[in-house]
N, C-alpha and C positions, 0 to 999 in steps of 0.2 A: 202237065199244065200247072198243077198245084205246086210242084217243086220250083217252077220258075217264079211263081208269085212269092213264095217264101224267100227265095234268094234275093228278089228285088226289095222286099221289106228289110231283110238282113243288112244288105248294103246301105240302105237308106238310114237305118238305125245307127250303123257304125259311123256314118258320115256326121250324123247329128251329134253323137258322143264326142267325136274328134273336134267338132266345131265348138262345143261347149267347153271342153278342156282347154282349147286354145284361148278362148275368151277369158276364162278364169285366170289363166297364167298372165295374160296381158293386163288384166285389172290389178292383179297383185303387184306387178312391177310398177304400175302407175301410182298406186297408193304408197309404196315403200318410201320414195324420196320425200313425200309430204310428211310422213311420220318422223323421218330423220331431221327434216328442217324444223318441225315442231319441237322436237327434243332439243335441238341446238338453240332455238330462240328462248325456250324455257330456261336452259342452262345459263344463257347470257343474262336473262332477267334476274335469275337467282344470284348471279355474280354481282349484279349492280346493287341489289338490295341487301346483300349480306352485310352485316355490321362490320365497320372498321374499328380496330382497337382504339379506344379513346385515350387521348393524351392526359397526363396528370393535370387536374384543374389547378388554375392559379390560386394563390393564397388570397385570403380575404383582405380587402382594403382596410388598413388600420390607421392611415394618416395621409398627409400630403407633404411633398418635398418641394420647396420653393428654391430655385436656383437664381442667384442674383448676378448682375453683370460684372461685379468685382470678383467673382469666383467663389464667394461664400454661399452657404445654403442655410435655409431655415426648415426645420422639421416641425410640423404642426399637426394638431388634431383635425383642423378643417381650414380651408381657405376659400374666400368668396370675394366677389367684386361688388362694391357699393358705390354707385355713381362712377366717377373716374378713378377711385382709389381701390387698392387691393388690401384686404384685411385678413388676418389669421387669428386663430384661437389655439392656445397651447397652455395646458395645465391650469385651466380656469381663467387665464388672462387673455384679453382680446387686444390686439395691436394693429395699427395701420402700418403697412410697409411703405417707407418713404424713400426707398431706393429702386433703381431700375430692375425689373424682373425679367429674366431670360426665359424661364419656363416653370411650369407647375406640373409635377408628376405624382402619381399615386404611390404610396408606400404599402407594399403587400406583405402579409405574413408568409413565412415559408410553408409550403405544403408538407403534410406529415411524412409522406414518402421521401421528400427531399431531405427533411431533417434526419430521418433514419439512415439515408444513404450518405450523409456528410457528417461523420462524427466530429465532435469538437476537437480542435488541436490540443495537444497536451500543454499543461501549464509550463511556463518557462522556469528555469531553475531559480530558486529563491534568491541566490546571490546576484542574479541579473535584474531583480526588481528594484528600481530606485526608491529611496525613502520618500514618503509623501508627507506634506504638511498636514497637521491635524485637521485644519479647516481653512477654507477661504470663504469669507462671509461678506455679503453686500448689505449695508445698512441703508434703508430708504428714509426719505423725509417722513416724519411722523412717527418714527420709532420701529417700524417693521424691519425685519432682516431675514436673510436666507443664505443657506450654505450652497456653494456652487463648486463645480469641478475646475472651471477655467474662466478667465476674464480676458477679453481682447479689447484694446482701446480703439475707438472710432472718433471721427471728427465731432459728432454731435452727441456722443454718449459712449456706452460700452456694450459689447456683445458678451453674454455669459452663457456657459454650457453646463447643463445638468443632464448627465447620461448622454443620450443621443439627441437631445433637443438644444438648439441654439436660439436664444431670445435676446432682443435688443431693448435696452433701457436708455431713455433720454437722460442727459447729464443733470437736468434740473431735478429729476426724481431721486438722485443718489446723494446720500449724506456722506458716506465714506465707504471704503473697501479695506478690509483688514485680513491679513494672513497671520495666523498664529500656529506655531508648532508646540509640541508638548514641552519643549525646553523653555519656551518664552512665557509660560503661564506664571512661573515664579520669578521671572526677571522683572527689573524695574521698568518704568515707562520709557526711559531713554533707550532701552534695549529691545522693547517689543517691536515686532514687525508691523508695518503699516504701508499702505500704498494709496495714492490718489487714483490709480488706474492708468496713469501715464508715467512711464519710466523717466521721461525727460523732466517733468515737473518734480518727481521724487528726487532726482539728482540735484536739481537746483535748490530744493529745500535743504537737503543735507549739506551741500557745499556752502551755502550762505549762512546756515546756522552754525556750522563749524567755524567759518570765517569770523563771525561776530560773537562766538562763545555762547551760543544758545542751544537749548535742547531741540533737536530737529522735530521731535514730536509736538512741542509747543507751537512751533511755526506751522506745522501741519494742521493743528487744531484751529489756528487763526485763519489760515487759508480756507479750510473747509467751511467755517462759519461765514466768512466774508463773501465767498463767491461760489462755493461748492465746486471749485476747480474749473470754473468757466473762464477761459482766458480773456474773452472779450466782454466780460460783465461790466455794465455801467449802471450805477444806482440813480434813483430820481434826483439825488443831491449832487450828482456829478462825480462820485467816486469811481475810479477806473481800475480794471484788471483784476488779477487773482487776489491781491491783498487790498483792493479797494482804496487806492491812494487818491486823496484829493489833489487837485492840480498844484496847490501851494506846497503840499508835503512832497509831491513828486519832484518839483523844482528844487526844493530845499535839499534833497539828497541826490541831485544830479540825474534824475530819471527823465530822459527826454521823450521816451516812447513808453508810456505807462501800460499799453496793451501788449508790449513785448514781455513774455514770461520771465526772461532772465533779468531784465531791468526792473520789472515790477517786484519780483521777490527780493532782489538786491536792496531796493529802496525800502520795502516794507520790513524786512528783517532788521535792517540798520535802524529804522525808526523804533521798532519794538525794543531793540537793545538799548537805545538811548533813553526810552521811557523807564525801563527797569533800573538803569543807573540813576535816573533822576529821583526815583521813589524808593531807593534803597533795596531793590530786588523784590518789592511787594507786588505780587502778581495781580492782585485785584485792582490796585491803583494804576498799574501799567496798562491793563486791559481797558479800564475805564477811560484812561487818557487816549488810548488808541481809538476808542469809539466816539468819545465826545470832545476830545482835545485836552491837552494838559492844563489849559487855562481853566476849564470847568472844574477839574479836580482841585486846583489851587484856590479857586473861588469858594469852594465848600470846605476849606480848611484841611486839605489833604485827605479827603474822604471821597468815597464813591458818590458822585452826584445823584440826587434823588430823581433822576430821569428813569422812567419805566423801561425804555429801550436799553439804556446803558446798564441798568441793574440786571436785566434779563441777559444781556450780552456777557457780562462778567460771570454771572452764575452758570450759564450754560457752558462757556468755554472752560471755566475752572472745574466744573464737574466732569466735563469731557476729558480734560487733562488729568484729572484724578489727583489733585494735590491741594493742600491748604497753603497759606502764606509761608509757613515755616518750611514745608517741603519744597516749595518753589524756590526759596532761598538756597536750599541745599543743591538743587539740580542746576540752577543757573549760575554761571560764573559771577563772582563778585564784581562790583563796579571797579573800573580801572581809571 
């Protein structure tokens, strides 16, 4: 009897052990996929938040580039809009942009790593470098002047370039533009280089001065003072064009269109030549007559009239031309 009871308990214990083992195995299989899924999700999250290699930062903004509709550009320190107008500041100068603007873009300095990765190109051979003029200088009204690298003519003024900056100047602000090489420093006035900023006007001055036997530089000085090379200049007294011909003077020398540069310079140069012949090559009397009329000079006994405007005119052009009466007689062809 006792043996049967022990066998019954043994079988019962064995069954319980087998059942527990089966349950544990089943639970282990159920938990395993969950752990795998957790590890997979964590890996994906880690992949999402892992840092992406950063690209090289752009350089610091150092200016603005204004692109104009005619294809030219202005590089400035700053650009802003005031009302309906666009303004820019460059080199301490503030200017209004009076032409159509296509776009305004930032100018950025190159990143350090970009500079290191892009070595500067080698210098060109010395024999391929063209000789440069010693200076190109713009003289402003009032006596100021500045050296520039390049000058480009525009309808209402000139564009000049200094380094990588292009700046516009109205014609009224410019007194003259001169280009001097090292060889021209010791040369006479008739040989020094000069320019109005307009190659066509320069050519007309040289052509007509040669035609009438005058120093082109003298004609240049007169045109500069009279109109500052403004083709359509009109004075309060009615003088017209580059050399400010009065209607009667223009008609006297066959100038039908005083605002045409070719006709105006032709008539003005011919008139200046006639005055020099009339007063024996004396530059001060010729200039006084050009300003006040030859009748005024004759009225005061062949002397510069005591008019403040006329005396200032004679003094300033004579000083600009850089000669006294004797030197002017040497440079200008004798009366014929």
